[in-house]
C-alpha positions in Angstrom: 28.1 10.2 37.0 28.2 9.9 33.2 30.9 11.6 31.3 29.9 15.1 30.2 31.6 14.9 26.8 29.9 11.6 26.0 26.5 13.0 27.0 27.0 16.1 24.8 28.2 14.0 21.9 25.2 11.7 22.2 22.8 14.6 22.4 24.3 16.1 19.2 23.9 12.8 17.5 20.2 12.5 18.4 19.6 16.1 17.3 21.1 15.2 13.9 18.8 12.1 13.7 15.8 14.3 14.6 16.6 16.6 11.7 16.7 13.7 9.3 13.4 12.2 10.6 11.7 15.6 10.5 12.9 16.1 6.9 11.6 12.7 5.9 8.3 13.4 7.6 7.9 16.6 5.5 8.9 14.8 2.3 6.3 12.0 3.0 3.7 14.7 3.7 4.3 16.4 0.3 4.2 13.1 -1.5 1.1 12.0 0.3 -0.8 15.0 -0.9 0.1 14.4 -4.5 -0.6 10.6 -4.3 -4.0 11.3 -2.6 -5.0 13.6 -5.4 -4.2 11.0 -8.0 -6.0 8.3 -6.0 -9.1 10.5 -5.6 -9.3 11.1 -9.3 -8.8 7.4 -10.1 -11.6 6.5 -7.6 -14.1 8.5 -9.5 -13.1 7.1 -12.8 -13.1 3.5 -11.5 -16.5 3.9 -10.0 -17.9 5.3 -13.2 -16.5 2.7 -15.5 -17.6 -0.1 -13.1 -21.1 1.4 -13.2 -21.0 1.3 -17.0 -20.2 -2.4 -16.9 -23.0 -3.0 -14.4 -25.4 -1.1 -16.6 -24.4 -3.3 -19.5 -25.1 -6.3 -17.3 -28.6 -4.9 -16.7 -29.3 -3.9 -20.3 -31.2 -7.2 -21.1 -28.6 -8.2 -23.7 -27.4 -11.7 -24.1 -23.7 -10.8 -24.7 -21.0 -12.1 -22.4 -17.3 -11.5 -21.7 -14.7 -14.0 -20.4 -13.6 -11.8 -17.5 -17.2 -11.8 -16.1 -17.5 -15.6 -16.1 -16.2 -17.5 -13.2 -14.4 -20.8 -13.9 -16.1 -23.9 -12.7 -13.0 -25.4 -11.1 -10.3 -23.4 -9.3 -7.0 -25.1 -10.3 -4.6 -22.2 -10.3 -4.7 -18.8 -8.6 -2.3 -15.8 -9.3 -1.6 -13.5 -6.5 0.0 -10.0 -6.9 1.5 -8.4 -3.7 2.1 -4.7 -3.6 4.7 -3.5 -1.1 7.2 -0.6 -0.9 10.7 -0.3 -2.3 11.9 1.4 0.9 11.4 0.8 4.6 11.1 3.3 7.5 7.3 3.2 7.2 6.3 1.3 10.3 4.5 -1.9 9.9 3.3 -1.2 6.3 5.3 -3.8 4.5 5.1 -6.4 7.3 1.3 -6.3 7.4 1.0 -6.7 3.6 3.4 -9.7 3.6 1.5 -11.3 6.4 -2.0 -11.1 4.8 -0.5 -12.2 1.5 1.2 -15.2 3.0 -2.1 -16.2 4.8 -4.0 -16.0 1.5 -1.2 -18.0 -0.3 -1.4 -20.7 2.3 -5.2 -20.8 1.8 -4.7 -21.1 -2.0 -2.2 -24.0 -1.6 -4.9 -25.9 0.3 -7.4 -25.8 -2.5 -5.4 -25.2 -5.7 -2.1 -24.6 -7.3 -0.5 -21.3 -6.3 -0.3 -20.2 -9.9 2.1 -17.2 -10.1 3.2 -15.2 -7.2 4.1 -11.7 -8.3 5.5 -9.1 -6.0 5.9 -5.3 -6.5 8.4 -3.6 -4.2 11.9 -4.5 -3.0 10.8 -5.0 0.6 8.2 -7.6 -0.3 10.6 -9.4 -2.7 13.2 -9.7 0.1 10.6 -10.9 2.6 9.2 -13.6 0.4 12.7 -14.8 -0.7 13.8 -15.0 2.9 10.7 -17.1 3.6 11.6 -19.4 0.7 8.5 -18.5 -1.4 9.2 -18.7 -5.1 8.5 -15.4 -7.0 7.7 -15.7 -10.7 7.4 -12.0 -11.4 8.9 -9.0 -9.5 8.5 -5.3 -10.1 10.7 -2.5 -8.6 9.8 0.4 -10.9 6.8 1.6 -9.0 7.1 4.3 -6.3 4.8 7.0 -4.9 3.6 7.9 -8.5 2.9 4.6 -10.4 2.5 4.9 -14.1 -0.8 3.8 -15.6 1.1 2.5 -18.7 3.3 0.2 -16.6 0.3 -1.1 -14.6 -1.7 -1.7 -17.8 1.1 -4.0 -19.0 0.7 -6.1 -15.8 -3.1 -6.0 -16.2 -3.0 -7.2 -19.8 -0.8 -10.1 -18.9 -3.2 -11.1 -16.1 -6.1 -10.8 -18.5 -4.4 -13.0 -21.0 -3.6 -15.7 -18.4 -7.2 -15.7 -17.2 -8.9 -15.7 -20.6 -6.5 -18.4 -21.9 -7.3 -20.6 -18.9 -3.8 -20.6 -17.4 -5.3 -19.2 -14.2 -8.8 -19.4 -12.7 -8.6 -16.5 -10.2 -6.5 -13.4 -9.7 -6.0 -11.9 -6.2 -4.2 -8.7 -5.3 -2.8 -8.0 -1.8 -2.4 -4.3 -1.0 -3.1 -1.6 1.6 -6.5 -0.2 0.9 -6.8 3.6 1.5 -10.1 4.3 3.4 -9.2 7.7 4.9 -6.1 9.6 6.0 -6.5 7.9 9.4 -7.5 4.4 8.3 -5.7 2.1 5.9 -6.4 -1.6 5.7 -4.1 -4.5 4.4 -6.5 -6.5 2.3 -6.5 -9.3 -0.4 -9.1 -8.7 -3.1 -10.2 -10.9 -6.0 -10.1 -8.8 -9.2 -10.8 -11.6 -11.6 -13.4 -12.8 -12.3 -15.4 -9.7 -11.8 -17.7 -10.4 -8.9 -21.1 -9.1 -7.9 -22.8 -9.1 -11.3 -23.0 -11.2 -14.5 -23.9 -10.0 -18.0 -27.5 -10.9 -18.8 -28.6 -11.1 -15.2 -30.7 -8.7 -13.2 -28.4 -6.8 -10.7 -28.4 -3.5 -8.9 -26.2 -1.0 -10.8 -24.1 1.5 -8.9 -25.9 4.5 -10.5 -28.9 4.1 -8.2 -31.4 2.1 -10.3 -34.0 0.1 -8.5 -33.0 -3.5 -7.6 -33.8 -6.0 -10.2 -34.5 -3.5 -13.0 -33.3 -3.8 -16.5 -31.7 -0.7 -18.0 -33.4 0.0 -21.4 -32.1 3.6 -21.8 -29.0 2.6 -23.7 -28.3 2.5 -27.4 -25.3 0.5 -28.4 -23.2 1.5 -31.4 -22.0 -0.5 -33.1 -23.3 -3.2 -30.7 -23.3 -4.2 -27.0 -20.8 -7.0 -27.6 -18.2 -4.7 -29.2 -18.5 -2.2 -26.4 -18.2 -4.8 -23.7 -15.0 -6.1 -25.3 -13.5 -2.7 -24.7 -15.1 -1.6 -21.4 -14.5 -4.7 -19.3 -10.7 -4.9 -19.8 -10.5 -1.1 -19.3 -12.4 -1.5 -16.1 -10.0 -4.2 -14.9 -7.0 -2.0 -15.7 -8.5 0.9 -13.8 -9.3 -1.3 -10.8 -5.7 -2.6 -10.7 -4.3 0.9 -11.1 -6.5 2.0 -8.2 -4.9 -0.7 -6.1 -1.4 0.6 -6.9 -2.5 4.2 -6.1 -4.0 3.1 -2.8 -0.8 1.3 -1.9 1.2 4.4 -2.8 -1.0 6.7 -0.6 -1.0 4.3 2.3 2.8 3.9 2.1 3.3 7.7 2.4 0.9 7.9 5.3 2.7 5.1 7.1 6.1 6.7 6.5 4.7 10.1 7.6 3.3 8.7 10.9 6.5 6.6 11.5 8.8 9.6 11.0 6.6 11.8 13.1 6.8 9.3 15.9 10.6 9.0 15.5 10.9 12.8 15.6 8.9 13.0 18.8 10.9 10.1 20.4 14.1 11.9 19.5 12.9 15.0 21.2 12.1 13.1 24.4 15.6 11.5 24.3 17.2 14.9 23.9 15.3 16.3 26.9 16.4 13.3 29.0 20.0 13.7 27.9 19.9 17.4 28.5 18.7 16.9 32.1 21.4 14.3 32.7 24.0 16.5 31.1 23.0 19.5 33.2 23.1 17.5 36.4 26.6 16.1 35.6 27.8 19.6 34.7 26.5 21.1 37.9 28.0 18.2 39.9 31.4 18.8 38.3 31.2 22.6 39.0 30.3 22.0 42.6 33.2 19.5 43.0 35.6 22.0 41.5 34.4 24.8 43.8 34.8 22.4 46.8 38.3 21.6 45.8 39.2 25.3 45.5 37.7 26.1 48.9 39.6 23.1 50.4 42.8 24.4 48.9 42.3 27.9 50.2 41.6 26.5 53.7 44.7 24.4 53.6 46.9 27.4 52.7 45.3 29.5 55.5 
């Protein structure tokens, strides 16, 4: 039979662990709500500014923008991987590293890798362990990424694409679909896909397919507006990726800590049963020894 003191000591240790995991679950829940509010607001803004770009594409103008034009030959591809700075969030970081590594291998088969940039200490550690060179690393982003910091990364990627240093920009992150569904994905953010300035496309706002929007007046002109709107749209899309990653991380941590808390409770119940059996057995043994002693004296 197991030692009673050891069982009691182990049960106390598991109870302390359960308190920690429960606290971490509550913290992740609070951070998740704040992050989801920011992501929801950014979703509306991103959809709206993307709609404006699409409406410009359907305005019948002949203007163009470098970010809307795909390069004829793909020689270099930049990939940005968004992971977490901390662990204890289930398979969140592992799934992102896995899909990013798969895309990077695909890139190496058809082009130069370009730059591999990683946000998050866990992703940086994983790629360095795998021997993957990292040109840019970011550790300043947490559950509330700053738009100004993301905009700096976006502007650098825009410069590399416009200057011809890179022919495509991919971003690997966990896409937030709902509170019960998050998907590790790799999306191509540059060039803008799905529409091209001067072509007839279906805008997001609900216009009929193939129609040209003629209800816009451009001041000072369409080209000047496009020069401002398209980079702003890219910054918003990249920022939305960071926000989705932040929300998904908190959900993953919340689920992982809830599971750990429940498992700790099951272990405590099992240890309590074993402890009670051992204690009862010891009490019975002591009673038998007392009775045996009394009988010997009699």
